[in-house]
N, C-alpha and C positions, 0 to 999 in steps of 0.2 A: 581163851586167848593163848593156847598152846603153852601154858605154864609161865609165861612172862607176865609180870605185873609191875605196876608203878604206883607209888604212894607219895603224896606231897603233903607235908604237915599233918600226917596221920590219916589223911583222906585218900582213898583209892581213886585212881584215874580210871574212868570208864570209857570204853570205845563204842561207837555206834555208827552204823551206816546211815547215810541220809535217806530218809523215806518221805519226808514232806518238804514243801517249799521252804518252810521256816528252818529246817535243818540245813538245806543247801545255802540259804542266806547266812547262816551262822558260819559255815565253812568259808564262804566268800568273805565274810567280815574278818575272820582270822587272817586269811591271805592278804586282804587289803591292808590290814594293820601292819603286818610283817613286811610285805614287799613294797607297797606304795608309801606307807607311813614311815617306816624305818629306813628302807634302802633307796627310796626315791626311784623305784623301778617304774617304768612306763606302764600305764594301764594295759596297753596292748600286749605286754609281756606277762603281766600277772594274770590276765584273763585272755587267753589266746583262741577262743572259739571251740575248744575241745571239751568244754565242761559238760555240755548236755548229753554227750555220748560216753561219759565216764562214770565211774563209781566213786563216791566221796566218802571218806571215813573221817569222823570227828572224835577228838579226845575231849572229855569233859572232866572238870573237877567240880563236883556237885552239879549245878545247873549251868555252870559257866563253860562255854567252849574255849579250850586253851590250845588246841592244835588240830591240824588237818593234813591229809594227804589225798591226792586224787589218783585213781587207777584207770588207765586207758587199756583197752583190750585189743589184742591182735591175734592172729591165727594160733600161734603156739606159745606166745609169751604175753606178759602184762607189763605195763610201763608205769611205775609209780612216779608221780610228778607233783610239783608245787608243795613239797613238804614244808610246813610252817608251824612254829610254836611261838606263842606269845612270850615276849622277852622275860617276864618275871617267872615263867614256868620252865625256862631252859635249865639244863644241867641236872634234870631229874630222870632222864631216860624216856621222855615222852616221844621224841622223834624215833628212837629205836623201837619203842612199843608200837607206834603207828606202822612202821615199816614191817615189823614182824607180823602184825595182823594183816597187812596188805599181802604178804607172802602166803599166809594161811588161806586167805580168800582166793588168791590166784590159784593155789594148788587145788582147792576144792572145786574150782571151775575148769580144771583141766589144763591150766597153763604149766608148761615145763620150767619156765624160768622168768625172772624179773630182769628187765633191761632199763638202765638209765643212762643218760648223757648229761653230765654236769660240768661245772667249772673245776679247774684243777684244785682250787682251795678245798673243795668238798670230797676229793678223792680219798684222802686218808680216813675221813669219817666213815664212808661206805666200806672201805677195806677193813676197818676195825670191826665192822658188823658182819664180815664174812663175804663181802662182794669181791669179785675178781675183775681186774682191769682187762679190757679188750684192746683198746687203742687210745691214742691221744692225738688231737689235731693241734698243731702248733699255731702260733700267731697271736694277734691281739684278742681275737675271739676264741681262744683255745678252749677246747672241751675234752672231756674224758668219757669214754663209754665203759660201763661196768655191767656185769651180770651177776645174778645170784639164783641158784636153783630153787625151785619152790619146794621140792622134796628135801626135807632137812637131812635125810640119809645120804643125799648126793653131795652135800657140802664137802669140798676138798677133792671131789672127783672131777676130772676134766670134763667140761661140757662139750658136746659135739655141736658147737655153734659156729657158724660161718661168720666170724667177726667182721670181715670186710663187707659182707652183704648187709648185716644189721647196721653197721656204722654208716655205710653209704645211704641206706634207705632212710635212716632216722637221724641223720646228722643235724637237721634243723630243729630237732626236738630236745634242745637243751632244757633240763629242768631247772627251775628256780628253787632254791632251798632257803630256809629261814636266814635272816640277815648274816652277812659274812663276818660280823664282828666276833662271834663266839660259837663256832661249830662244836657240838657235843653229842 
């Protein structure tokens, strides 16, 4: 896991890619609990039809699924989305652990960068983790596009990304993150 680890109450958090239907259902259960249960997000936003062509990563504490993130694949980049951590496990670094592992997986598959489009509330969270802001769309449905290189040696080096092209092409792919009450 690239040197990052997370321990809750003395027990290490384990990460696993979904391999079986049961794993996928566990990832969906975490998302449903966080988005539909806590945030009252519409089902069509929490489950948008891109799940079957994506890679899902789940965080476990023992046998209990406690967090998840989905990775969508594009020609030169990957898009982590639907980052969710069960409320009682927030504040322990599970979200950043999931994103770091998503970065490592994307790098191993040849992606040059990670791209997200999220709500302004989550911008600082991603920036604290080393993500760089590309643009922001104003208005009631404001979103912010951010990128992160997959090669950790490239952090801080300007990416040769055409922000306008990425932002225009993926403007409707706003990710949902775990409930807005406590970004950590």
